C-alpha positions in Angstrom: 38.5 82.5 63.0 36.5 81.1 65.9 33.3 82.8 64.7 33.9 81.4 61.2 34.4 77.9 62.5 31.2 78.2 64.6 29.2 79.4 61.7 30.4 76.5 59.5 29.7 73.9 62.2 26.2 75.4 62.6 25.6 75.3 58.8 26.8 71.7 58.6 24.5 70.5 61.4 21.5 72.3 59.9 22.1 70.6 56.6 22.7 67.3 58.3 19.3 67.5 60.1 17.5 68.6 56.9 18.9 65.6 55.0 18.4 63.2 57.8 22.0 62.2 58.0 23.6 60.8 61.1 25.9 62.6 63.5 29.1 60.8 64.5 27.6 60.1 67.9 24.7 58.3 66.1 26.8 55.8 64.1 25.6 52.3 64.8 27.9 50.8 67.5 30.0 53.9 67.2 31.3 52.8 63.8 30.9 54.6 60.4 29.8 52.4 57.5 30.0 53.0 53.7 26.4 54.1 53.4 27.0 56.7 56.1 30.0 58.0 54.2 28.1 58.2 50.9 25.5 60.4 52.4 27.8 62.6 54.4 30.0 63.4 51.4 27.2 65.8 50.4 28.0 67.9 53.4 31.7 68.1 52.5 30.9 69.9 49.2 28.6 72.6 50.7 29.8 76.1 49.9 31.6 78.0 52.7 30.3 81.2 54.1 31.6 84.3 52.3 33.5 85.4 55.5 35.6 82.2 55.2 36.6 82.8 51.6 39.9 84.7 51.2 40.8 86.5 48.0 44.2 87.8 46.8 46.5 88.4 43.9 49.8 86.6 43.4 52.2 87.0 40.5 49.5 88.9 38.6 46.8 86.2 38.9 43.8 86.4 41.2 43.5 83.7 43.8 40.7 82.5 46.0 40.5 79.9 48.8 39.7 79.0 52.4 42.1 78.7 55.3 43.5 75.2 55.8 42.3 74.9 59.4 38.8 75.8 58.3 38.9 73.0 55.7 40.3 70.5 58.2 37.6 71.4 60.7 34.9 70.8 58.1 36.0 67.2 57.4 36.3 66.5 61.1 32.9 68.0 61.9 31.2 66.0 59.1 32.6 62.6 59.9 34.0 62.9 63.5 37.6 63.3 64.5 38.0 59.6 65.4 36.8 58.6 61.9 39.4 60.6 59.9 43.0 59.6 59.4 45.6 61.4 57.4 48.7 59.5 56.2 51.6 61.3 54.4 54.9 60.1 52.8 57.7 62.4 51.7 58.7 61.3 48.2 61.1 64.0 47.3 63.4 66.4 49.1 66.0 68.8 47.6 68.0 71.7 48.8 68.5 74.8 46.6 71.3 77.2 47.2 70.4 80.9 47.3 73.1 83.5 46.9 73.4 85.8 49.9 70.3 84.0 51.4 69.6 80.9 53.4 69.3 77.8 51.3 65.8 76.6 50.6 64.6 73.0 51.3 61.8 71.7 49.1 59.6 68.8 50.0 57.1 66.8 47.8 54.6 64.8 49.9 52.0 62.3 49.0 49.0 62.5 51.3 46.0 60.2 51.8 42.9 61.2 53.7 40.9 58.2 54.9 37.4 57.8 56.4 36.8 54.8 58.5 37.2 53.3 62.0 40.0 52.6 64.4 40.0 48.9 65.6 41.7 47.8 68.7 42.8 44.2 69.4 45.3 42.2 71.4 48.4 41.3 69.4 50.6 38.2 69.4 52.6 39.6 72.3 49.3 39.8 74.3 49.5 43.6 74.2 46.8 46.1 73.1 47.3 47.2 69.5 45.2 48.8 66.8 44.8 49.8 63.2 42.6 52.0 61.0 40.2 50.3 58.6 38.9 52.7 56.0 36.0 52.6 53.5 36.9 55.8 51.6 40.1 57.5 50.7 41.3 60.4 48.6 44.8 61.5 47.7 46.7 64.7 47.1 50.2 65.9 46.3 51.8 68.8 48.3 54.8 70.9 47.5 56.5 73.4 49.8 59.8 75.1 50.4 61.3 76.6 53.6 64.6 77.3 55.2 64.3 74.3 57.5 63.2 70.7 57.0 60.5 70.7 59.6 58.6 73.6 58.2 59.0 72.4 54.6 57.5 69.0 55.5 54.7 70.4 57.6 53.7 72.8 54.8 53.9 70.3 52.1 51.7 67.9 54.1 49.2 70.7 54.6 49.2 71.5 50.9 48.7 67.8 50.1 45.7 67.6 52.5 44.1 70.6 50.8 44.5 69.0 47.4 43.1 65.7 48.7 40.1 67.6 50.2 39.5 69.3 46.8 39.5 65.9 45.2 36.8 64.9 47.7 34.8 67.9 46.4 35.5 70.6 49.0 35.6 74.1 47.5 34.0 72.8 44.3 31.9 75.9 44.0 35.1 78.0 44.0 37.4 76.1 41.7 34.7 75.4 39.2 33.6 79.0 39.3 30.1 78.1 40.5 29.0 76.9 37.1 30.9 73.8 36.1 32.9 76.0 33.6 35.7 73.5 33.4 33.3 71.2 31.6 31.4 73.9 29.7 31.4 73.7 25.9 31.4 77.5 25.5 34.0 78.6 28.1 37.2 77.6 26.3 38.3 76.6 22.8 39.3 72.9 22.4 42.9 72.1 21.4 44.9 69.0 20.8 48.5 68.1 21.7 50.8 65.4 23.0 51.8 65.5 26.6 54.2 63.4 28.7 53.5 62.7 32.4 56.3 64.1 34.7 55.2 62.1 37.7 53.0 59.1 38.6 49.5 60.8 38.6 47.2 61.0 41.6 44.1 58.8 40.9 41.0 59.1 43.0 38.4 56.3 43.5 35.7 58.9 44.1 35.3 62.7 44.3 35.1 65.5 41.7 38.6 65.0 40.3 39.5 61.6 38.8 43.2 62.4 38.0 45.7 65.1 38.3 49.4 65.2 37.3 52.3 67.4 36.4 52.9 67.0 32.7 54.7 68.7 29.8 53.1 69.9 26.6 55.6 68.5 24.0 54.6 70.9 21.3 55.0 74.0 23.4 57.8 72.6 25.6 56.1 73.9 28.8 55.0 72.3 32.1 51.3 72.2 32.9 48.8 70.6 35.4 46.9 67.8 33.6 43.4 67.5 35.1 40.7 65.0 34.3 37.3 65.4 36.0 35.2 62.4 36.9 32.1 63.6 35.0 31.3 65.8 32.0 27.7 66.6 31.8 28.0 67.9 28.2 29.4 64.6 26.9 28.5 62.0 29.5 28.7 58.8 27.5 32.1 59.4 25.8 33.6 60.9 29.0 32.6 57.8 31.0 34.2 55.6 28.3 37.4 57.5 28.7 37.3 57.2 32.5 36.6 53.4 32.3 39.5 53.0 29.8 41.9 54.9 32.2 40.8 52.7 35.1 41.3 49.5 33.1 44.8 50.7 32.1 45.8 52.6 35.2 49.0 50.5 35.6 50.3 52.3 32.5 49.6 55.8 33.9 53.1 56.4 35.1 55.9 59.0 34.8 57.1 59.1 31.2 53.7 58.0 29.7 52.8 60.0 26.6 49.1 60.9 25.9 47.5 62.5 22.9 44.7 64.7 24.3 42.0 67.1 23.5 41.8 69.8 26.2 40.7 73.2 27.3 43.1 75.6 29.0 42.4 77.3 32.4 44.6 79.3 34.7 44.1 78.1 38.3 46.0 80.3 40.7 49.5 80.5 39.2 49.3 77.2 37.2 48.1 76.5 33.7 45.7 73.6 33.7 44.8 71.4 30.7 41.3 70.1 31.4 41.2 66.9 29.4 38.0 66.1 27.4 39.4 63.2 25.3 42.4 60.9 25.0 43.1 59.9 21.4 44.6 56.6 20.3 
């Protein structure tokens, strides 16, 4: 693990130098600004070394990924530990009884990863205080089950962080199969259906993914992951119109909302994804 972290840090610093991007120690007055963040995001999406990528097979499906600690190290290396803050909120907890086994406790956690600066000041009681002012954030949803609450919450938070980092663009070369196949016109056949959102979707102000949500295909009566990417290079103008429409009406994107969509199917790990190309009126 130590060798993998060392190689990733060296790769990040080499790319930083080649692109003339600042190190955290070089931020003006020690504070990161929006233009710094815009440039440094290009380091977040760099592919990981082959040694860092783990492969496996679960429930008959191939899986691929990078250890959580390696991902977290990447974001801290790029922006600096003091410029990264993670906030999480447990939004659902349930206990499931298991016959002849310990009961399982499941947590659902909303996570926000923020990039910005800590600010210190003297509060109204004349005591030192502080807050975090961010210029960039990305969100994720984490699920996890365990036999005790502490482990379930910790693991759901970690899974939420990993999803937030994917929404920032990390591991893009892995989950887009290195060739933007999720937006490819030739990779999957296009279908139409009506879906209903099973939760308030995660919307991202920036990053590769614009929206992700659990949903149900009403025609097939099955649960799926509904995914909308920010860009579609094969249909740029119409896709941008769809994104702009969703942004303008985001207050209506809530649990229970029905959407008529055109989509392409993709199996990601153990989950069926519907990659949305169009939302019909």
